[in-house]
C-alpha positions in Angstrom: -3.8 56.6 -49.3 -5.2 53.5 -48.2 -3.0 50.9 -46.0 -2.5 48.3 -49.0 -0.7 51.3 -50.8 1.0 52.7 -47.8 2.6 49.7 -46.4 3.9 48.8 -50.3 5.2 52.3 -50.7 7.0 52.3 -47.5 8.8 48.9 -48.1 9.9 50.6 -51.4 11.1 53.6 -49.8 8.7 55.7 -51.4 6.8 58.7 -50.5 3.6 58.0 -48.3 0.9 60.2 -46.4 1.9 58.8 -43.1 4.3 56.0 -41.3 2.4 52.8 -41.5 2.6 50.5 -38.5 2.0 46.6 -38.2 3.0 43.8 -35.7 4.1 40.2 -36.2 1.8 39.3 -33.7 -0.5 41.0 -31.0 -1.6 39.0 -27.8 -4.8 38.5 -27.1 -4.5 39.7 -23.7 -3.2 43.2 -25.2 -6.3 43.3 -27.5 -8.7 42.5 -24.9 -7.0 45.1 -22.2 -7.5 48.2 -25.2 -11.1 47.0 -26.6 -13.0 44.7 -24.6 -14.3 41.9 -26.7 -12.6 42.8 -30.1 -11.1 40.0 -31.9 -7.9 40.6 -33.8 -9.6 41.5 -37.4 -11.6 44.3 -35.4 -8.7 45.3 -33.3 -6.7 46.4 -36.4 -9.3 48.4 -38.2 -10.5 50.0 -35.2 -6.7 51.1 -34.2 -5.8 52.2 -37.7 -3.2 49.1 -38.0 -1.8 48.6 -41.7 -1.5 45.1 -42.2 -2.5 41.3 -41.2 0.4 39.2 -41.1 -0.3 35.6 -41.6 1.2 32.1 -41.1 0.8 29.0 -43.3 -1.4 26.4 -41.8 0.0 23.2 -40.3 -1.9 20.5 -38.1 -0.9 19.4 -34.9 -2.0 16.3 -33.0 -2.0 16.4 -29.2 0.1 13.7 -27.7 -0.7 14.5 -24.2 -2.0 17.6 -22.2 -0.1 20.5 -23.7 2.4 18.6 -25.7 2.0 18.8 -29.8 3.5 17.1 -32.7 3.2 19.0 -35.7 3.4 17.9 -39.2 7.0 18.6 -39.3 7.4 15.9 -36.8 9.0 18.2 -34.1 7.5 18.2 -30.6 6.0 21.5 -29.0 5.2 22.0 -25.6 2.3 24.8 -24.8 3.5 27.7 -22.8 0.0 29.2 -22.2 1.0 31.9 -25.0 0.3 32.4 -28.3 3.3 30.4 -29.5 4.2 27.2 -28.3 7.9 26.0 -27.5 9.8 23.4 -29.6 11.1 21.0 -27.3 12.5 18.1 -29.6 13.6 17.7 -33.0 13.0 14.7 -35.3 16.1 14.4 -37.0 19.3 12.8 -35.2 21.3 11.3 -38.0 22.3 12.0 -41.8 20.1 8.6 -42.1 17.3 10.4 -40.4 17.5 13.4 -42.9 17.7 10.9 -46.2 14.5 9.0 -44.6 12.9 12.5 -44.1 10.0 14.0 -46.1 8.9 17.5 -45.2 5.1 18.4 -45.1 3.4 18.7 -48.4 3.7 22.4 -49.4 0.7 22.0 -51.9 -1.9 20.6 -49.3 -5.1 22.4 -49.8 -5.3 23.1 -46.5 -1.9 24.9 -45.9 -3.4 28.1 -47.3 -7.0 28.3 -45.7 -6.2 31.0 -43.7 -4.1 32.8 -46.4 -7.2 32.5 -48.8 -9.9 33.6 -46.3 -8.0 36.5 -45.0 -6.9 37.8 -48.4 -10.5 37.3 -49.6 -11.8 39.1 -47.1 -9.2 42.2 -46.5 -7.1 42.4 -49.5 -8.8 45.5 -50.6 -8.3 47.4 -47.0 -5.2 46.0 -45.5 -1.8 44.8 -46.8 -1.6 40.9 -46.4 1.8 39.8 -45.4 2.9 36.1 -45.2 5.5 34.6 -42.7 7.7 32.0 -44.5 11.4 31.0 -43.5 14.8 31.4 -44.9 17.7 29.1 -43.9 18.0 29.0 -40.0 14.4 27.9 -38.4 13.7 24.6 -40.1 17.1 23.3 -39.5 16.9 24.4 -35.8 13.4 22.6 -35.4 14.1 19.6 -37.0 17.5 19.3 -35.2 17.1 21.2 -31.9 19.0 24.0 -31.0 21.7 22.0 -29.0 22.3 19.2 -31.9 22.0 22.1 -34.5 25.2 23.8 -32.9 27.0 20.4 -32.4 26.4 19.4 -36.0 27.4 23.0 -37.3 30.9 21.7 -36.2 30.7 18.0 -36.3 28.3 17.3 -39.2 28.2 20.1 -41.4 26.9 18.2 -44.3 23.5 17.2 -42.3 23.4 21.0 -41.8 23.8 21.6 -45.5 21.3 19.3 -46.4 18.7 21.0 -44.2 19.4 24.5 -45.3 19.2 23.3 -49.0 15.7 21.7 -48.0 14.6 24.8 -46.4 15.3 27.0 -49.6 13.6 24.4 -52.0 10.5 24.1 -49.5 10.1 27.9 -48.6 10.6 28.9 -52.5 7.5 26.4 -53.1 5.5 28.1 -50.4 6.2 31.3 -51.9 5.1 30.3 -55.5 1.9 29.1 -53.8 1.5 32.5 -51.9 1.7 34.3 -54.9 -0.8 32.7 -56.7 -3.4 33.8 -53.9 -2.4 37.1 -54.7 0.0 37.9 -51.9 3.0 40.0 -52.7 4.8 40.7 -49.0 6.4 38.0 -47.4 8.8 38.3 -44.3 11.2 35.5 -42.6 11.5 35.6 -39.0 14.5 33.2 -38.7 16.6 34.9 -35.6 20.3 35.0 -36.1 21.0 36.9 -32.6 20.5 37.3 -29.6 21.0 40.8 -27.5 24.6 39.8 -26.9 25.5 38.7 -30.5 25.1 36.1 -32.9 23.9 32.6 -32.1 26.2 30.9 -34.5 29.7 32.4 -35.5 30.3 34.7 -38.5 32.2 32.4 -40.2 29.4 29.5 -39.7 26.8 32.0 -41.1 28.9 33.0 -44.0 30.0 29.7 -45.2 27.2 27.4 -44.2 23.8 29.7 -44.0 24.5 32.6 -46.1 24.8 31.0 -49.7 21.2 29.6 -48.9 20.1 32.5 -47.7 21.0 34.6 -50.5 19.2 32.1 -52.9 16.1 32.0 -51.0 16.0 35.8 -51.1 16.4 35.7 -54.9 14.1 33.1 -55.4 11.4 35.4 -53.4 12.4 38.6 -55.7 12.1 36.7 -58.6 8.5 35.8 -58.0 8.0 39.5 -57.4 7.8 39.3 -53.9 8.7 42.4 -51.5 10.8 41.0 -48.7 11.0 41.8 -45.2 14.0 40.2 -42.9 13.1 39.9 -39.3 15.8 39.0 -36.8 16.1 40.1 -33.2 19.4 40.8 -31.5 23.0 42.0 -32.0 23.3 41.7 -35.8 26.0 44.0 -36.8 28.4 41.3 -37.6 26.1 40.2 -40.3 23.8 43.3 -41.4 26.1 43.9 -44.5 25.5 40.4 -45.9 21.5 40.8 -44.9 21.4 43.9 -47.1 23.5 42.7 -49.7 20.9 39.8 -50.2 18.4 41.6 -52.0 15.9 42.1 -48.9 13.4 45.4 -48.9 13.4 45.8 -45.0 15.3 45.1 -42.1 13.2 44.6 -38.9 13.5 45.2 -36.0 16.7 47.1 -35.3 16.7 45.5 -31.6 17.5 48.2 -29.2 18.2 45.5 -26.6 20.8 44.2 -28.7 22.7 47.6 -29.1 21.2 48.0 -32.6 20.5 51.8 -33.4 18.1 52.9 -35.8 19.9 56.2 -36.9 23.0 54.6 -37.8 21.2 51.6 -39.5 19.2 54.1 -41.5 22.1 56.5 -42.3 24.3 53.5 -43.6 21.4 51.6 -45.3 18.4 53.7 -45.6 18.9 54.2 -49.5 18.8 50.5 -50.0 16.2 48.9 -47.5 13.4 50.2 -45.6 13.7 50.2 -41.8 10.9 48.7 -39.5 11.1 49.1 -35.7 11.7 49.9 -32.7 9.8 51.0 -29.7 11.5 48.7 -26.9 8.8 46.0 -25.8 11.2 44.2 -23.6 11.2 47.2 -21.6 9.5 50.1 -22.5 6.2 48.7 -23.7 6.3 46.0 -20.8 7.3 47.9 -17.8 7.6 51.6 -18.7 5.1 54.5 -18.3 2.9 56.1 -20.8 4.8 59.1 -20.8 8.0 57.0 -21.5 6.2 55.1 -24.5 5.2 58.6 -26.0 8.7 60.2 -25.6 10.2 56.6 -27.1 7.5 56.6 -30.0 8.5 60.2 -30.8 12.0 59.3 -30.8 11.5 56.5 -33.3 9.4 58.9 -35.4 11.9 61.6 -35.2 15.0 59.1 -35.9 13.3 56.6 -38.7 10.8 58.7 -40.4 12.7 61.4 -42.4 13.1 60.5 -46.1 10.5 58.0 -46.1 11.3 53.9 -45.9 10.2 53.7 -42.6 7.6 51.6 -40.7 6.8 51.8 -37.0 6.4 48.7 -34.5 7.4 47.6 -31.4 11.1 45.9 -31.3 9.7 42.4 -32.0 6.1 41.7 -31.1 3.2 42.6 -29.0 3.4 39.9 -26.4 1.2 39.2 -23.4 3.8 41.1 -20.9 3.2 44.6 -23.0 0.8 46.5 -21.1 -2.2 47.7 -23.1 -2.4 51.2 -22.2 1.3 51.5 -23.4 0.7 49.8 -26.8 -2.3 52.2 -27.3 0.1 55.1 -26.3 2.4 53.9 -29.1 -0.3 53.7 -31.6 -1.9 57.3 -30.4 1.6 59.0 -30.7 1.9 57.6 -34.1 -1.4 59.1 -35.1 -0.5 62.4 -33.7 3.1 62.5 -35.0 3.5 60.2 -37.9 1.9 62.0 -40.7 4.4 63.7 -43.6 6.2 66.0 -43.2 7.3 65.1 -40.3 7.1 67.6 -37.4 7.9 67.2 -34.0 
């Protein structure tokens, strides 16, 4: 069974030869620490990783050293890491929103990376594209603080941004389908390790109708949908699963999420992805601790299929290269079906 079939079947909770693995991102420092001189494409093949995860392309202009404005109009600051930090939104009022025009979703450069990588790798590796659902775009365009203020004081503005996000990401989804992509994930985070970033009431009344709509739109296009959100999501997990997603990720151990409980309750409806702890074990643990935790994830998530092993978020720059390698080596040794630990 090749990686393309393995990932698709795992996400559909069907029988596979072994548990697949892939990450939303793998930091260059970690790649270099495991295979010096390798780029990400070489690394994924040499380490037996099953998918490339790609993003839509947006241009940025540098305003000053380390400070950028992207096509959305938001200001970002470089952190020295793979991802920048959004430091300033571009919408303050309802009038700003009425005058606002998002980047052209049909722009030809928008899909350069997806087209190049799909053409090169689609026969050997699963191709997954990151889109949004309904939280990240309002957060980016307003800024975190103003988003929370407007949820209480100006919900119509937030609702307008949510509707725009649904329409925009549905359009992007149509474009990636034209390019042969059949798996997407949405990385909008609704929680942190102590609970939701917004109240359950605000989620249900403001965000969830749009969330259900955009997931339905993705599914109507024939897409397999992975929903990623960090943190403690117990309060909204029923709703996320009810929306029709195909997979939930990463069952964050730092947020008190338990993969056994999630699989027992929802495993007949969604696939499970996760969750070797990248905040602690992969970053600060010993190789022995990584091996033990990886084996536990295989034991807890693997039986009955519908499981993808990965970190609990990403392989970020603080992950020890030897620990990520130990995780992958352990999966190779123990992740074939039938699971026997």
